[in-house]
LODORO-379795 format. One record per residue (C-alpha): residue in one letter; x, y, z. Coordinates in steps of 0.001 Angstrom, whole numbers. Last residue first. Layout:
<sites>
a/X/Y/Z
...
</sites>
This chain:
<sites>
y/5816/13514/-29610
t/8569/15803/-31107
k/6287/19380/-31223
v/5682/18746/-27133
e/9064/19431/-26808
a/9779/22450/-29339
v/6399/24111/-27804
l/8532/23769/-23972
t/11199/24588/-24454
e/9712/27915/-26308
f/7663/28676/-23466
k/10602/28549/-20717
i/9084/25581/-18349
i/9160/26617/-14262
s/8767/23886/-11922
i/6594/25006/-9137
e/8928/24500/-5786
a/8981/22958/-2563
p/6348/20022/-3820
l/3506/19385/-2311
s/3030/16289/358
d/188/16806/1907
i/-2093/14464/133
e/-5474/15433/-1144
c/-4202/18414/-2951
c/-4616/22075/-2829
v/-2166/24397/-4952
a/-1503/28283/-4519
c/-229/31135/-6973
k/-843/34629/-6267
y/689/37585/-9147
e/2537/40757/-9867
p/5893/39163/-7650
d/5495/35906/-9615
l/5820/32506/-8846
d/5995/32314/-5186
y/4001/29065/-4033
e/1318/29041/-1594
k/256/26341/-217
l/-3124/23784/893
f/-3592/20557/1813
m/-7006/19109/1677
r/-10058/17465/4660
p/-13395/16901/2639
l/-16170/18596/3179
v/-19511/16560/3896
q/-18541/18993/7203
d/-20030/22639/6547
s/-18219/24872/8168
l/-14577/23990/7485
k/-11087/25503/8670
l/-8448/25026/6453
s/-4909/26887/7840
v/-2217/27299/5020
g/1550/27734/5940
s/4028/29286/8471
v/3809/33078/7395
g/148/32637/7109
p/-2546/32356/4923
i/-6131/31607/6526
v/-8683/29608/4564
t/-11900/29162/5381
f/-15082/27148/3708
t/-18808/27755/3157
s/-18284/30909/2211
l/-17266/29743/-859
p/-20450/27531/-1677
c/-19983/25181/-3026
s/-21942/24832/-6594
l/-19079/27533/-6810
g/-16455/24478/-8464
k/-17458/20867/-7595
g/-14033/19062/-8074
i/-12785/18753/-4728
a/-9594/20429/-6200
k/-11232/22981/-8199
i/-13120/24304/-4741
y/-9757/24262/-3060
a/-7911/25962/-5932
e/-10567/28943/-5917
k/-10616/29525/-1753
l/-6616/29211/-2067
t/-6472/32022/-5113
w/-9311/34166/-3972
i/-7753/34183/-22
r/-4057/34946/-1573
y/-5472/37048/-4066
f/-7153/39353/-1140
t/-4047/39646/859
e/-2335/40693/-1574
m/-4456/43562/-2882
l/-5328/44747/738
t/-1676/44805/1112
r/-892/47296/-2244
r/-4124/49297/-808
d/-3011/49642/2951
s/-3460/48739/6620
c/-5285/45730/6350
s/-7758/44388/8673
k/-10750/44371/6188
v/-8889/41725/4009
i/-8321/39291/7664
k/-12041/40745/8722
c/-13438/39108/5492
e/-11769/35733/5630
e/-13204/35631/9888
e/-16761/36149/7984
s/-16573/33957/5412
f/-15881/35038/1549
y/-17989/35096/-1596
l/-19972/38002/-878
d/-18532/40144/1184
a/-15213/39457/-530
i/-16841/41013/-3721
g/-16745/44452/-1149
t/-13072/44210/-2333
d/-13813/46053/-5950
v/-10896/44945/-7717
n/-7551/46735/-8746
h/-4994/43947/-10618
i/-3027/41476/-8709
r/-2406/38931/-11566
e/-4496/35162/-10374
t/-3443/32106/-10023
d/-4951/28951/-9618
v/-4648/25247/-9083
g/-5693/22205/-8018
i/-5440/18649/-7044
a/-7062/15039/-6471
r/-4488/12046/-5952
e/-2488/11049/-8782
s/-878/14058/-9561
l/-799/17058/-12116
g/-751/20166/-11785
v/-696/22634/-14830
i/352/26906/-14519
v/-99/29083/-17190
w/1188/32825/-16692
n/1137/35665/-19148
g/-1763/37117/-17638
s/-4452/34442/-15682
h/-3872/30882/-16175
s/-5118/27722/-14407
i/-5371/24179/-15288
s/-6135/20985/-12910
f/-4801/17379/-13416
d/-5751/13948/-12043
i/-4459/11007/-12972
n/-5382/7135/-11032
e/-7458/5848/-13809
i/-6467/7230/-17902
g/-9091/6258/-20482
s/-10407/10188/-20283
l/-8854/12467/-18930
v/-10764/14916/-16451
p/-12402/18242/-16943
k/-14442/19174/-14221
g/-18179/20522/-15195
y/-19890/20039/-11703
s/-21067/15985/-13516
n/-17625/15491/-13630
y/-16525/15975/-17713
s/-14702/14396/-19962
f/-10733/14975/-22251
h/-9156/13633/-24849
l/-5403/12934/-25334
h/-4554/10067/-27801
d/-1296/10973/-28265
p/-399/11947/-25173
n/2132/9124/-23596
f/2033/8752/-19964
g/6095/8628/-19193
i/5151/10832/-16031
k/7141/14220/-15739
n/7694/14093/-19660
q/4825/12872/-21259
l/2319/13631/-18634
g/3528/17108/-18121
y/4665/17928/-21328
r/787/16928/-22276
l/-666/19200/-19786
l/1588/22920/-20984
i/404/22086/-24448
e/-3259/21565/-22866
g/-2766/24968/-21158
t/-808/26694/-23840
l/-3667/26358/-26272
s/-6114/28209/-23341
q/-3901/31170/-22395
y/-2991/31672/-26044
i/-5947/32069/-26667
d/-7049/33712/-24305
e/-4296/36183/-25284
i/-5798/36357/-28578
f/-8963/37728/-27632
k/-12069/36719/-28634
f/-12514/33216/-27686
k/-14786/30711/-28855
s/-12149/28868/-31954
a/-10395/28908/-28077
r/-12572/25487/-27475
s/-12629/24249/-30906
k/-9142/24004/-30786
r/-8967/22969/-27362
q/-11772/19912/-28402
l/-9633/18398/-31685
s/-6678/18047/-29355
v/-3904/20737/-28728
l/-103/20826/-31029
s/-1854/22182/-34747
i/-3464/24873/-32926
l/292/26092/-31450
e/1517/25652/-34053
n/-1332/27791/-35987
l/-1073/30547/-33055
r/2348/31157/-34104
f/1456/33514/-36615
e/-1267/35359/-34851
d/1621/37054/-32895
l/1432/37418/-28608
r/4555/39087/-28691
n/5478/39396/-24759
p/6102/35544/-24499
l/3525/33629/-22368
k/4923/32114/-18880
t/5170/28038/-18051
a/4405/26633/-15661
l/4538/22773/-13829
l/3855/21045/-10936
k/3739/17365/-10611
v/2719/15736/-7119
f/3243/11637/-6917
f/2227/9695/-4520
s/4911/8064/-2015
s/4871/10411/49
e/873/9604/1315
t/2172/6025/1426
k/1309/3407/-1353
m/-403/352/-218
</sites>
């Protein structure tokens, strides 16, 4: 029987080029599934298209290079809450997140969720709608605008990572659990005891972003592996 430490968790990230040109899109489109091509074609802005395509390309890289699975016939299905799963592949969960220039993928033999958000001005009144009472107090106790924004996004990414990991999306009210980020780690409090206990960790991906990972096992990597975009594309083209 495997112990928690023997289950793998892989975290990968890549940063999109500063210049997103139409010509490069054809190359990226050729590397993804028909499902992803169809989904990406619905986006209006080139940044959204790049993010969507790169998410699957990074997933393919992770499957091939990190766990030895050949992703030639990658196909997705969805659970009853809309969470994507790999069809025909047992015991591998994944999660994709993107914001701004960054795309992140998490892979594990147990449930996993990842989330990253670029820090920008937002109406923190949103916290009153979605955060627990304790989380709202933490946000409102911030002494300056920058600290308030960073704290808001720390909590937001942790909560997003949790609901992605449990696979229920926003059907799970965000106020039914509390995440408290601290220097020594993240505390998770469940007001709804039906919710599963998970493990959360923050990562310093970029000074202008917040990033969080949630997993069913307490063996998250110390760092996220960052792959250069050009290297990522070149590697996946060889599959």
